[in-house]
N, C-alpha and C positions, 0 to 999 in steps of 0.2 A: 270735572273732578277737581280743579284749584278752584271754582265759587264754591263747591262744597265746603272744602277745607279753610275758606275765608270764613264763610259762614258759621262753619264750628267754633273758628277762633273768636270771632266777633260776640257768640254767646258764651264763651267761657266767661270772657272779660266781661260781658253784660251781669254775667251771674255774681260774680267777685265784686264788681260795681255796686250792682243791687244790695248782696250782704253787707258790703263797707257803708252805704249810706242807710240802711235802715239801722246798722247798730251805731251810725253815727248820731242819728235821731234818737232812738230808744236803745239804751244798754243793753246787750243780749239778743235783741231781735234778731242781727244778724245770724248771731249762731242758732237761732231758733229756726231760719230761713234756710240754713245750712244742715238742718236737723239734726244739729250738734247740741240736744236737749241738756245732757248733763253739764255743759259748761256754764250755762245761766245762773247757776248757785254760786260758782265760781267767780264768775266776772262780778255781782252780788256781793258777795265776800269781799273780794280784792276792791269793790268801791266802798265799801261800807267803812274798812279801815281807815282811808284818809277824813272821812267826815266825821267819824267818833273823834280821831284826835283832833280836828279842826275844832267841833265842840268843847272838848276838854280844852286847847288852848284859849278858846273864846272866852271861855268860864274864867277859866284862872286871868286872862288877860285884863278882864273887867274888874275884877276882884284886886289886882295889883295895880292898876289905872288909879283906881279909887283911893287906894292904901296911898299912891304915890303922892297923888294930887292933897290929900290930908296933911301927909307927914311934911311934904313941901312948904305949904302953905304956915303948918305952925312953927317951920323952923325960919320961915323968913318975914313971917309976919306978928306983929304984936299982940293977934288975938289967938287964942286957943279954941281950935274947933275940935268938939270930943271926938275921940277915938273908937268909941262904942261899937259903930258900923263895922270896921276894920275887922275882916277875916281875922279870928284867934291866931292862926298860923305865922302870919304877918305883923300882928302887933310888936313882938318884939324886936325885928328887923330895923334896920336904918333905912335911912331914905336913898341912899346910895343903892344898897341890897334890894331895895323893893324896884328901886328904878330899873336894876338889872335883870331882876324876875319880869317884870313888865317887858322889857325888850324881849327877853329870850321866848315869852309866851306871843308875843307879836309875831317875830320868827318864826315858829312852830305852826301858827296861825298860816303865812304864808307858803311853808315847806308843805302845809295839808292840802293846800289848794293846787300847788305846780303836781303833787303826789296823785291829786285826783284825776286831773288833766293826763297825767301820763297812763294810768290806768287806763283811763276813759279810749284815748290814742292808741294801748295795746289792744284793747278789746276790739276796735275798730278793724286795726291791723289783721288781727286773728279772724274775725270774719271775714276778711278780705282774701287770706292765703286761704282758709276753708272753701272759698266762693271758688278760686282757682283748682283747687284739689279735688271739688266737688265731680269732675268729669273726668278723672285720671284714671286710666284704667290700670287694673292691677291683676295680674294673672301668674300663675304659677310656670311659665313659658319665658324662664329668666336663666342664661346660661354665662358661664366664665370659664375661657379656655386660657390656661397658661402655658408657653411654649417656650424653649429657650431659642434664642436670635443669635448667630453667628455672623457678624459682618464681612461680608467679603475684604474690607478695609482693614481698620485697626481696632473696633471694639466688639465685646459681648454685650449679650444683655438679654432683657426678659421681653417677650412678647404678652400683653394680654390683649384678649377680644372679648368684648360684652357684647352677648347677643340680646335682643328683645323681639319677640315675635306677637304679634298679634293674629289676627284670621285674613288682613287684608295686605300689612307690608311685612317685610325683613330688612331689618336694620344693624349693621354692626359697625362698631364704634372700635377702633383700634387706638390703644394708648402704648406709650411708650416710659 
């Protein structure tokens, strides 16, 4: 009986580990392994948001970087570089303003990468949790008994007993 319980525990850990590993390799694979197919679009949607913000920030970072270089060179050098290639929205801005925008878009790129990694990690954790709960026994045979409790000493209280039953074992967990 003890060896069978140990094998069952190892199997549960194995399922969770497999799901987490699959999800770490390819997003959504662990959810598919756990037969939670409905979660895959959520995973890809959640990963698409930081990817889209990264692309947006990178595009504007490149525009502001170029505009800053041209404006800075025009401010500090004796030669004028034409500003025709600068994005029309950036042309009226000062060199300092363009520099602040450039730095802000660079920071946005960094935060997008962090958000992507965080969402990836969360979907790996979700797959691992679902892997653990895959073999969790859910049945209707649950009960909760609440009884008043009078201590022979100085205190009164309430006793709650939570009963969980399956076909093999009976277990009660008192809580005070």
